[in-house]
PARO-75529 format. One record per residue: residue number from 1; residue in three letters; x, y negated, z negated of N, C-alpha, C in turn. Coordinates in steps of 0.05 Angstrom, whole numbers, always signed. Layout:
% PARO-75529
 num residu    n.X    n.Y    n.Z   ca.X   ca.Y   ca.Z    c.X    c.Y    c.Z
 NUM    ALA      X      Y      Z      X      Y      Z      X      Y      Z
...
% end
This chain:
% PARO-75529
 num residu    n.X    n.Y    n.Z   ca.X   ca.Y   ca.Z    c.X    c.Y    c.Z
   1    MET    +19    +19     -2     -2     +4     -1    +20    -23     +3
   2    TYR    +40    -26    -20    +55    -46    -16    +70    -48     +5
   3    GLY    +83    -27    +19    +93    -31    +41    +79    -40    +63
   4    CYS    +50    -34    +71    +34    -48    +87    +36    -74    +85
   5    VAL    +28    -81    +65    +26   -111    +47    +53   -121    +63
   6    LEU    +79   -116    +53    +99   -132    +64   +107   -128    +94
   7    ARG    +99   -106   +109    +97   -112   +138    +81   -134   +151
   8    ARG    +57   -137   +137    +40   -152   +149    +50   -173   +141
   9    CYS    +65   -191   +119    +76   -208   +114    +93   -218   +127
  10    ASP   +117   -195   +133   +138   -197   +156   +123   -204   +182
  11    LEU   +103   -191   +190    +98   -199   +218    +93   -224   +213
  12    ALA    +68   -237   +196    +58   -257   +195    +79   -285   +196
  13    VAL   +101   -282   +179   +123   -298   +183   +136   -300   +211
  14    TRP   +133   -275   +226   +150   -270   +254   +129   -292   +272
  15    PHE   +112   -285   +268    +87   -297   +289    +87   -324   +281
  16    GLN    +92   -334   +255    +91   -361   +247   +118   -373   +259
  17    SER   +142   -362   +258   +165   -377   +269   +165   -377   +306
  18    VAL   +146   -358   +313   +143   -352   +341   +133   -385   +349
  19    ALA   +113   -382   +337    +87   -404   +342   +106   -436   +339
  20    VAL   +123   -437   +314   +138   -457   +310   +154   -466   +333
  21    HIS   +170   -443   +342   +194   -449   +365   +177   -443   +391
  22    VAL   +157   -441   +399   +146   -436   +420   +158   -450   +449
  23    GLY   +162   -478   +442   +169   -497   +459   +199   -489   +467
  24    ALA   +216   -482   +444   +243   -479   +447   +249   -449   +465
  25    LEU   +225   -430   +460   +232   -406   +475   +216   -411   +500
  26    ALA   +205   -430   +506   +198   -438   +534   +216   -448   +550
  27    ALA   +231   -469   +533   +256   -479   +551   +282   -460   +548
  28    LEU   +281   -446   +532   +302   -416   +540   +295   -401   +560
  29    CYS   +265   -392   +562   +260   -376   +589   +267   -396   +610
  30    VAL   +261   -416   +612   +264   -432   +639   +298   -440   +649
  31    ALA   +312   -443   +622   +336   -440   +628   +349   -418   +635
  32    LEU   +342   -390   +626   +349   -362   +636   +337   -364   +670
  33    CYS   +316   -368   +676   +309   -369   +703   +328   -382   +718
  34    LEU   +332   -406   +712   +344   -419   +735   +378   -409   +732
  35    SER   +394   -400   +714   +413   -385   +705   +414   -363   +725
  36    ALA   +393   -348   +724   +390   -321   +743   +396   -333   +769
  37    ALA   +378   -354   +782   +380   -361   +802   +406   -376   +812
  38    LEU   +425   -384   +788   +450   -392   +800   +466   -363   +805
  39    LEU   +460   -343   +788   +478   -319   +787   +467   -307   +814
  40    ALA   +446   -309   +823   +447   -294   +857   +453   -309   +874
  41    GLY   +470   -336   +873   +488   -349   +888   +509   -342   +887
  42    LEU   +514   -322   +872   +549   -315   +875   +561   -306   +897
  43    PRO   +546   -296   +919   +557   -290   +940   +566   -314   +962
  44    TRP   +557   -332   +953   +557   -356   +969   +576   -376   +949
  45    LEU   +594   -364   +936   +612   -372   +916   +631   -400   +929
  46    ALA   +643   -394   +958   +655   -417   +961   +644   -443   +966
  47    VAL   +616   -444   +976   +597   -463   +976   +589   -472   +952
  48    VAL   +584   -454   +930   +577   -462   +902   +598   -474   +890
  49    ARG   +630   -472   +893   +651   -485   +883   +655   -515   +892
  50    ARG   +645   -525   +919   +644   -547   +923   +628   -563   +910
  51    CYS   +607   -553   +894   +588   -570   +881   +599   -566   +849
  52    GLY   +620   -565   +840   +631   -561   +816   +620   -578   +797
  53    GLY   +620   -608   +798   +610   -633   +782   +583   -625   +777
  54    ALA   +565   -615   +801   +530   -622   +797   +533   -591   +777
  55    LEU   +544   -574   +786   +534   -554   +772   +543   -556   +744
  56    ALA   +560   -570   +736   +566   -575   +707   +548   -586   +695
  57    LEU   +547   -610   +706   +522   -626   +698   +492   -613   +691
  58    PHE   +490   -593   +707   +468   -579   +707   +462   -560   +685
  59    VAL   +487   -548   +679   +491   -530   +655   +492   -546   +629
  60    TRP   +501   -570   +628   +504   -588   +605   +471   -605   +600
  61    GLY   +457   -613   +623   +427   -613   +623   +412   -588   +605
  62    THR   +411   -568   +617   +402   -539   +610   +404   -541   +576
  63    LEU   +431   -537   +566   +431   -536   +541   +422   -566   +521
  64    TYR   +424   -588   +539   +414   -611   +523   +385   -606   +512
  65    VAL   +370   -604   +541   +338   -600   +534   +335   -579   +510
  66    VAL   +353   -558   +519   +341   -534   +493   +349   -547   +467
  67    ALA   +366   -556   +456   +377   -574   +435   +353   -596   +431
  68    VAL   +351   -608   +437   +325   -636   +432   +306   -616   +429
  69    VAL   +297   -598   +448   +268   -573   +437   +268   -570   +413
  70    PHE   +291   -557   +410   +296   -543   +381   +294   -559   +361
  71    VAL   +299   -593   +361   +303   -608   +343   +274   -614   +333
  72    PHE   +259   -617   +357   +226   -629   +347   +210   -604   +342
  73    THR   +221   -576   +349   +198   -556   +349   +202   -541   +320
  74    GLY   +222   -553   +303   +221   -527   +282   +219   -543   +252
  75    GLY   +192   -559   +253   +185   -574   +236   +195   -601   +225
  76    PRO   +198   -604   +202   +209   -633   +195   +236   -634   +201
  77    VAL   +251   -657   +209   +268   -665   +220   +283   -667   +193
  78    SER   +315   -648   +195   +332   -651   +172   +356   -668   +172
  79    THR   +374   -674   +155   +400   -692   +168   +416   -670   +187
  80    TRP   +420   -649   +182   +439   -631   +195   +416   -619   +218
  81    GLU   +402   -629   +223   +380   -610   +244   +395   -614   +272
  82    GLN   +405   -592   +280   +419   -575   +303   +447   -595   +309
  83    VAL   +456   -595   +289   +489   -610   +289   +508   -592   +301
  84    ALA   +506   -569   +290   +520   -552   +303   +527   -545   +333
  85    PHE   +500   -542   +340   +493   -541   +371   +499   -562   +380
  86    PHE   +499   -589   +373   +509   -613   +388   +542   -613   +388
  87    LEU   +546   -603   +360   +582   -608   +363   +595   -585   +386
  88    PHE   +579   -559   +389   +586   -543   +410   +578   -556   +441
  89    LEU   +558   -568   +440   +554   -584   +462   +572   -599   +474
  90    SER   +580   -615   +453   +602   -642   +459   +628   -629   +466
  91    LEU   +634   -613   +455   +669   -599   +459   +665   -582   +483
  92    SER   +641   -566   +491   +644   -555   +511   +647   -570   +535
  93    VAL   +632   -593   +531   +642   -618   +561   +669   -625   +564
  94    TYR   +683   -620   +550   +711   -627   +550   +733   -599   +557
  95    THR   +718   -580   +544   +739   -556   +545   +731   -532   +571
  96    VAL   +701   -531   +575   +692   -515   +590   +689   -523   +615
  97    LEU   +669   -544   +613   +657   -556   +643   +679   -563   +657
  98    PRO   +679   -561   +686   +697   -569   +701   +691   -608   +713
  99    LEU   +694   -619   +691   +684   -653   +698   +714   -667   +690
 100    SER   +714   -690   +707   +733   -708   +702   +736   -723   +679
 101    LEU   +757   -743   +673   +760   -744   +650   +735   -772   +648
 102    ALA   +729   -786   +662   +710   -805   +658   +684   -792   +656
 103    TRP   +676   -771   +680   +653   -760   +674   +648   -740   +640
 104    ALA   +673   -728   +632   +670   -721   +610   +671   -734   +587
 105    LEU   +676   -764   +588   +675   -779   +565   +652   -788   +564
 106    MET   +637   -795   +590   +605   -806   +586   +592   -786   +579
 107    VAL   +589   -755   +591   +573   -742   +581   +579   -729   +552
 108    GLY   +599   -732   +545   +608   -725   +511   +594   -746   +493
 109    VAL   +607   -770   +498   +594   -794   +483   +565   -795   +484
 110    GLY   +557   -791   +508   +522   -797   +507   +512   -775   +494
 111    THR   +522   -747   +490   +511   -727   +480   +506   -731   +446
 112    SER   +530   -747   +435   +536   -750   +412   +516   -773   +399
 113    LEU   +518   -794   +421   +498   -817   +417   +472   -812   +415
 114    SER   +462   -791   +436   +432   -788   +429   +429   -770   +413
 115    HIS   +445   -761   +405   +436   -740   +371   +434   -760   +352
 116    ILE   +454   -779   +352   +449   -798   +329   +429   -817   +329
 117    VAL   +414   -826   +357   +389   -837   +363   +367   -823   +358
 118    ILE   +371   -796   +363   +341   -779   +356   +344   -775   +328
 119    ILE   +365   -765   +313   +357   -759   +291   +363   -785   +271
 120    SER   +369   -806   +281   +374   -832   +266   +386   -826   +240
 121    LEU   +407   -812   +240   +429   -807   +221   +455   -818   +231
 122    VAL   +463   -834   +213   +492   -853   +220   +511   -835   +203
 123    ALA   +505   -816   +185   +525   -804   +168   +538   -781   +187
 124    ASN   +530   -772   +216   +544   -755   +232   +560   -767   +248
 125    VAL   +564   -797   +247   +573   -809   +272   +607   -802   +272
 126    LEU   +613   -808   +245   +646   -801   +247   +650   -774   +254
 127    LEU   +634   -751   +246   +644   -723   +253   +639   -715   +285
 128    LEU   +624   -738   +298   +616   -734   +327   +640   -748   +345
 129    ALA   +649   -768   +333   +668   -781   +338   +692   -773   +342
 130    CYS   +695   -757   +318   +723   -735   +314   +724   -716   +341
 131    VAL   +695   -704   +342   +696   -683   +362   +706   -695   +386
 132    ASN   +696   -722   +392   +700   -738   +421   +729   -739   +420
 133    CYS   +745   -745   +404   +769   -755   +407   +790   -728   +411
 134    VAL   +785   -704   +397   +792   -681   +397   +786   -672   +428
 135    GLY   +765   -674   +435   +757   -666   +464   +770   -684   +487
 136    ILE   +776   -710   +486   +784   -725   +501   +826   -725   +497
 137    PHE   +830   -719   +476   +860   -711   +473   +861   -682   +489
 138    HIS   +846   -668   +479   +851   -638   +494   +847   -638   +529
 139    LEU   +831   -655   +544   +825   -656   +567   +848   -681   +580
 140    TRP   +860   -698   +562   +882   -714   +574   +908   -702   +575
 141    MET   +913   -682   +552   +937   -666   +556   +935   -644   +574
 142    THR   +911   -635   +582   +909   -617   +606   +914   -622   +629
 143    GLU   +904   -649   +635   +908   -666   +659   +936   -678   +662
 144    GLN   +950   -681   +636   +977   -686   +642   +994   -661   +657
 145    ASP   +988   -637   +638  +1005   -614   +646   +999   -613   +677
 146    ARG   +975   -610   +686   +966   -605   +708   +981   -620   +731
 147    ARG   +984   -647   +724   +996   -666   +742  +1025   -662   +742
 148    ILE  +1031   -655   +721  +1064   -645   +716  +1065   -622   +738
 149    SER  +1050   -606   +736  +1058   -578   +745  +1050   -580   +777
 150    ASN  +1033   -601   +784  +1029   -606   +817  +1052   -618   +826
 151    HIS  +1064   -637   +819  +1087   -653   +821  +1112   -634   +821
 152    LYS  +1118   -616   +805  +1139   -598   +809  +1132   -581   +832
 153    ARG  +1114   -566   +838  +1104   -555   +861  +1108   -571   +883
 154    GLU  +1097   -598   +883  +1112   -613   +917  +1133   -616   +915
 155    GLN  +1144   -622   +891  +1182   -624   +895  +1194   -598   +904
 156    PHE  +1185   -574   +896  +1197   -546   +905  +1188   -542   +939
 157    SER  +1163   -546   +935  +1151   -550   +968  +1173   -559   +990
 158    ALA  +1179   -588   +984  +1192   -607   +995  +1223   -595   +994
 159    ILE  +1234   -593   +973  +1262   -580   +974  +1265   -554   +994
 160    ARG  +1248   -536   +984  +1247   -509  +1007  +1245   -516  +1032
 161    SER  +1225   -537  +1044  +1222   -541  +1073  +1253   -556  +1084
 162    GLN  +1264   -569  +1069  +1286   -584  +1075  +1308   -567  +1077
 163    LYS  +1302   -543  +1059  +1325   -525  +1058  +1320   -508  +1086
 164    THR  +1298   -503  +1096  +1297   -486  +1120  +1298   -503  +1148
 165    ILE  +1295   -527  +1145  +1299   -543  +1168  +1328   -544  +1173
 166    ARG  +1346   -541  +1150  +1380   -552  +1149  +1387   -526  +1150
 167    LYS  +1375   -506  +1150  +1390   -481  +1155  +1384   -467  +1181
 168    TYR  +1360   -476  +1191  +1356   -477  +1228  +1375   -494  +1236
 169    GLN  +1378   -521  +1228  +1404   -538  +1247  +1428   -525  +1247
 170    GLN  +1436   -518  +1228  +1462   -504  +1223  +1461   -474  +1241
 171    GLU  +1445   -469  +1240  +1446   -439  +1261  +1446   -446  +1287
 172    GLN  +1429   -471  +1293  +1425   -480  +1321  +1453   -489  +1333
 173    LEU  +1466   -512  +1314  +1497   -521  +1319  +1515   -494  +1323
 174    LEU  +1514   -473  +1307  +1529   -452  +1308  +1526   -439  +1332
 175    LEU  +1499   -434  +1340  +1497   -422  +1370  +1501   -434  +1396
 176    SER  +1500   -462  +1387  +1505   -482  +1413  +1542   -481  +1416
 177    VAL  +1554   -470  +1402  +1587   -462  +1410  +1590   -439  +1409
 178    LEU  +1579   -421  +1403  +1580   -390  +1403  +1565   -374  +1409
 179    PRO  +1567   -352  +1426  +1549   -332  +1432  +1535   -322  +1401
 180    ARG  +1514   -312  +1409  +1491   -303  +1383  +1505   -280  +1373
 181    TYR  +1519   -260  +1382  +1532   -241  +1368  +1557   -244  +1352
 182    ILE  +1571   -262  +1360  +1596   -276  +1353  +1586   -293  +1326
 183    ALA  +1569   -312  +1329  +1552   -325  +1307  +1539   -309  +1288
 184    MET  +1531   -288  +1292  +1518   -276  +1271  +1541   -258  +1254
 185    GLU  +1560   -243  +1269  +1583   -233  +1254  +1595   -248  +1237
 186    LEU  +1600   -281  +1247  +1618   -296  +1236  +1602   -300  +1213
 187    LYS  +1578   -311  +1217  +1559   -317  +1186  +1562   -296  +1169
 188    THR  +1556   -263  +1180  +1556   -246  +1156  +1579   -244  +1138
 189    GLU  +1600   -247  +1155  +1623   -245  +1142  +1628   -273  +1120
 190    VAL  +1631   -297  +1133  +1636   -319  +1110  +1609   -311  +1085
 191    ILE  +1589   -304  +1089  +1564   -298  +1065  +1577   -279  +1048
 192    ASN  +1590   -255  +1059  +1599   -232  +1046  +1623   -244  +1030
 193    LYS  +1642   -265  +1040  +1661   -274  +1027  +1653   -289  +1001
 194    LEU  +1637   -306  +1007  +1627   -324   +986  +1620   -311   +963
 195    PHE  +1600   -289   +966  +1587   -273   +949  +1605   -251   +931
 196    LYS  +1638   -258   +938  +1652   -235   +923  +1657   -245   +897
 197    PRO  +1660   -232   +877  +1661   -235   +846  +1688   -253   +842
 198    THR  +1687   -274   +823  +1707   -290   +823  +1734   -280   +809
 199    GLY  +1753   -294   +824  +1785   -278   +810  +1793   -257   +839
 200    GLU  +1777   -259   +860  +1790   -235   +885  +1794   -251   +906
 201    GLY  +1807   -271   +903  +1822   -286   +923  +1800   -299   +940
 202    THR  +1778   -305   +927  +1759   -314   +945  +1765   -347   +966
 203    GLY  +1776   -360   +949  +1787   -390   +961  +1806   -380   +979
 204    GLU  +1826   -362   +979  +1845   -362   +999  +1832   -340  +1023
 205    SER  +1817   -327  +1022  +1797   -312  +1039  +1775   -335  +1063
 206    ILE  +1771   -356  +1041  +1754   -372  +1055  +1774   -392  +1079
 207    ARG  +1802   -400  +1061  +1820   -414  +1078  +1826   -400  +1100
 208    HIS  +1829   -375  +1105  +1840   -362  +1128  +1812   -348  +1139
 209    ASN  +1794   -364  +1135  +1769   -347  +1155  +1764   -352  +1185
 210    PHE  +1782   -380  +1187  +1780   -389  +1217  +1804   -373  +1230
 211    HIS  +1827   -357  +1217  +1843   -342  +1224  +1832   -315  +1233
 212    SER  +1812   -308  +1233  +1797   -278  +1245  +1790   -280  +1267
 213    LEU  +1795   -257  +1290  +1791   -253  +1303  +1760   -230  +1309
 214    TYR  +1742   -247  +1332  +1725   -227  +1336  +1720   -225  +1364
 215    ILE  +1732   -200  +1370  +1737   -190  +1393  +1721   -168  +1402
 216    ARG  +1709   -170  +1429  +1686   -145  +1436  +1700   -146  +1464
 217    ARG  +1696   -120  +1476  +1705   -118  +1502  +1676   -120  +1521
 218    HIS  +1680   -133  +1548  +1658   -133  +1561  +1672   -123  +1598
 219    ASN  +1651   -106  +1603  +1669   -100  +1631  +1642   -116  +1651
 220    ASP  +1652   -119  +1677  +1640   -127  +1698  +1632   -157  +1689
 221    VAL  +1652   -172  +1686  +1650   -198  +1683  +1664   -217  +1705
 222    SER  +1648   -233  +1715  +1668   -259  +1736  +1666   -282  +1715
 223    ILE  +1692   -292  +1725  +1700   -321  +1713  +1703   -345  +1736
 224    LEU  +1695   -364  +1727  +1689   -388  +1748  +1710   -413  +1732
 225    TYR  +1732   -415  +1749  +1748   -442  +1735  +1750   -466  +1758
 226    ALA  +1735   -479  +1750  +1732   -507  +1771  +1748   -527  +1763
 227    ASP  +1763   -539  +1784  +1789   -565  +1775  +1769   -581  +1799
 228    ILE  +1754   -603  +1787  +1735   -616  +1797  +1747   -650  +1791
 229    VAL  +1753   -666  +1815  +1763   -690  +1806  +1739   -707  +1803
 230    GLY  +1741   -730  +1778  +1720   -740  +1770  +1695   -721  +1752
 231    PHE  +1709   -700  +1750  +1684   -679  +1732  +1669   -691  +1705
 232    THR  +1692   -711  +1692  +1684   -723  +1667  +1660   -735  +1670
 233    LYS  +1666   -753  +1687  +1644   -772  +1694  +1614   -757  +1697
 234    LEU  +1615   -737  +1718  +1591   -719  +1724  +1582   -705  +1700
 235    ALA  +1602   -692  +1684  +1595   -679  +1663  +1578   -696  +1640
 236    SER  +1588   -723  +1638  +1576   -734  +1615  +1553   -752  +1628
 237    SER  +1536   -745  +1652  +1511   -751  +1660  +1497   -735  +1662
 238    CYS  +1501   -707  +1661  +1484   -683  +1662  +1484   -665  +1639
 239    THR  +1469   -649  +1635  +1463   -630  +1610  +1471   -603  +1619
 240    PRO  +1482   -589  +1603  +1499   -566  +1608  +1480   -540  +1626
 241    GLU  +1456   -549  +1610  +1432   -530  +1619  +1424   -533  +1651
 242    GLU  +1424   -555  +1660  +1431   -560  +1690  +1444   -551  +1704
 243    LEU  +1473   -546  +1691  +1502   -534  +1700  +1491   -505  +1704
 244    VAL  +1490   -491  +1679  +1496   -468  +1681  +1469   -445  +1676
 245    ALA  +1444   -455  +1663  +1429   -440  +1658  +1413   -431  +1677
 246    ASN  +1409   -441  +1699  +1396   -432  +1726  +1410   -411  +1740
 247    ASN  +1440   -406  +1735  +1453   -385  +1750  +1466   -362  +1731
 248    GLY  +1450   -367  +1710  +1462   -341  +1688  +1487   -341  +1683
 249    CYS  +1499   -369  +1680  +1532   -368  +1670  +1530   -385  +1639
 250    LEU  +1554   -381  +1626  +1560   -386  +1604  +1583   -405  +1602
 251    ARG  +1582   -429  +1592  +1600   -449  +1593  +1623   -433  +1563
 252    ILE  +1644   -436  +1581  +1665   -432  +1555  +1684   -461  +1547
 253    LYS  +1696   -473  +1562  +1707   -495  +1561  +1699   -518  +1578
 254    ILE  +1702   -546  +1574  +1706   -564  +1593  +1733   -582  +1586
 255    LEU  +1759   -575  +1601  +1782   -589  +1593  +1786   -611  +1618
 256    GLY  +1777   -640  +1609  +1784   -662  +1625  +1766   -655  +1649
 257    ASP  +1780   -650  +1672  +1765   -648  +1700  +1759   -616  +1702
 258    CYS  +1766   -593  +1687  +1766   -568  +1693  +1745   -556  +1674
 259    TYR  +1724   -548  +1691  +1704   -531  +1684  +1702   -502  +1685
 260    TYR  +1702   -490  +1665  +1710   -462  +1659  +1690   -450  +1647
 261    CYS  +1675   -420  +1665  +1649   -409  +1655  +1650   -387  +1668
 262    VAL  +1631   -369  +1656  +1636   -336  +1663  +1607   -330  +1665
 263    SER  +1602   -308  +1673  +1582   -295  +1678  +1578   -264  +1671
 264    GLY  +1558   -263  +1660  +1565   -228  +1648  +1566   -224  +1620
 265    LEU  +1571   -254  +1605  +1573   -254  +1574  +1551   -268  +1561
 266    PRO  +1536   -261  +1541  +1546   -242  +1528  +1535   -215  +1532
 267    ASP  +1507   -217  +1553  +1492   -198  +1558  +1505   -187  +1588
 268    PRO  +1506   -160  +1591  +1514   -150  +1626  +1494   -164  +1641
 269    ILE  +1506   -175  +1662  +1486   -182  +1694  +1499   -168  +1707
 270    PRO  +1483   -157  +1729  +1492   -135  +1747  +1505   -160  +1766
 271    THR  +1490   -185  +1774  +1497   -198  +1795  +1518   -224  +1786
 272    HIS  +1531   -215  +1766  +1549   -233  +1754  +1573   -246  +1773
 273    ALA  +1581   -230  +1798  +1597   -240  +1815  +1581   -261  +1834
 274    ARG  +1560   -256  +1845  +1539   -272  +1853  +1530   -295  +1840
 275    ASN  +1528   -296  +1815  +1526   -318  +1800  +1547   -334  +1798
 276    CYS  +1563   -326  +1797  +1590   -351  +1792  +1595   -362  +1821
 277    VAL  +1591   -341  +1847  +1588   -360  +1868  +1572   -378  +1875
 278    GLN  +1551   -375  +1861  +1526   -397  +1870  +1531   -418  +1851
 279    MET  +1542   -410  +1822  +1547   -436  +1808  +1564   -457  +1827
 280    GLY  +1588   -445  +1833  +1603   -461  +1847  +1589   -473  +1872
 281    LEU  +1572   -462  +1888  +1556   -475  +1914  +1549   -498  +1905
 282    ASP  +1525   -494  +1876  +1511   -513  +1865  +1526   -534  +1855
 283    MET  +1550   -528  +1843  +1570   -556  +1830  +1576   -570  +1857
 284    CYS  +1580   -562  +1877  +1585   -575  +1904  +1562   -595  +1910
 285    THR  +1538   -585  +1914  +1519   -594  +1918  +1514   -616  +1896
 286    ALA  +1510   -614  +1877  +1510   -633  +1853  +1527   -658  +1860
 287    ILE  +1552   -654  +1863  +1577   -669  +1867  +1567   -681  +1892
 288    ARG  +1558   -682  +1916  +1554   -691  +1929  +1527   -710  +1933
 289    SER  +1506   -705  +1916  +1486   -715  +1910  +1491   -739  +1887
 290    GLY  +1505   -733  +1867  +1518   -751  +1849  +1501   -746  +1831
 291    PRO  +1508   -764  +1804  +1491   -762  +1783  +1463   -754  +1784
 292    PHE  +1456   -738  +1768  +1422   -734  +1770  +1407   -734  +1737
 293    SER  +1423   -739  +1722  +1408   -740  +1694  +1428   -764  +1676
 294    LEU  +1408   -777  +1652  +1411   -799  +1635  +1422   -791  +1606
 295    ARG  +1413   -766  +1610  +1421   -748  +1583  +1447   -744  +1570
 296    ASP  +1457   -750  +1549  +1480   -741  +1540  +1483   -721  +1520
 297    TRP  +1502   -704  +1525  +1501   -680  +1515  +1533   -677  +1494
 298    TYR  +1524   -674  +1464  +1547   -672  +1453  +1565   -651  +1442
 299    LEU  +1560   -626  +1457  +1567   -602  +1456  +1598   -602  +1459
 300    GLU  +1612   -620  +1484  +1638   -624  +1483  +1654   -628  +1455
 301    CYS  +1642   -641  +1444  +1658   -656  +1418  +1661   -633  +1391
 302    TYR  +1638   -612  +1399  +1647   -585  +1377  +1669   -573  +1392
 303    ASN  +1670   -571  +1417  +1687   -557  +1431  +1717   -570  +1418
 304    ASN  +1719   -594  +1423  +1745   -610  +1420  +1757   -604  +1389
 305    VAL  +1735   -604  +1370  +1743   -601  +1344  +1752   -573  +1335
 306    LEU  +1736   -549  +1351  +1748   -525  +1352  +1773   -516  +1364
 307    GLU  +1778   -536  +1383  +1807   -527  +1396  +1825   -535  +1379
% end
């Protein structure tokens, strides 16, 4: 009998509490439905991310409405009515929601001031102000760290790009005076010597690096050695590509009026002899026709240095 009475009392209290908070429960149901709709849009996450600020304000507005409904549906309003919830909401604005510093400051301070105005309690001003100060400090430090990390990442990207460009320029400079297979062999040997442990004569090996010989035997090679009067002036008014590329020849040296090139190097060419003959005929034609280019080529400077 007493058990039945107690159960009836518990049910009566439960129904009474439900009746008191029916507005808050309705607000929670609406918020749950809206959150479910937002969850259903996760497949379009890329589009949703573009509206991060609007979604953050939507989450804040939903929680704020629920808090206000709880304040006015719980019977007489007390001094600490929903203070914990408003503290949680104010702190979430700074630490959870993806808002900028200006928006977070406006929303956080507005949430705290609205609680003060609604409850008409000045005693909570200090506590809420401290929460906003802590949130502002946290967000400011977070943005400072993010800004510093972005700056360092940009510096690293710039340094890496410059390093890549300089490496490419160095390789092109080396390939402009040496065939590719010799340039790669020379580069590999220099790198291996640089990475030797300290104390194994690294400095001495580097000083003797230019005394190394890189020799490879080639068969079926034709050589063209032309002594042309006034060739220095002609060579300064045309590019080496125009002189040798069309005939499959490789320029070796330019010494005053002498032009020295080969065909069949570094890759074998079956028509190496024909290429050298055609190269000589084209040089005669070019001499008769006069200068045909205004671009200067600085490859000769590097050859003179190496010699």
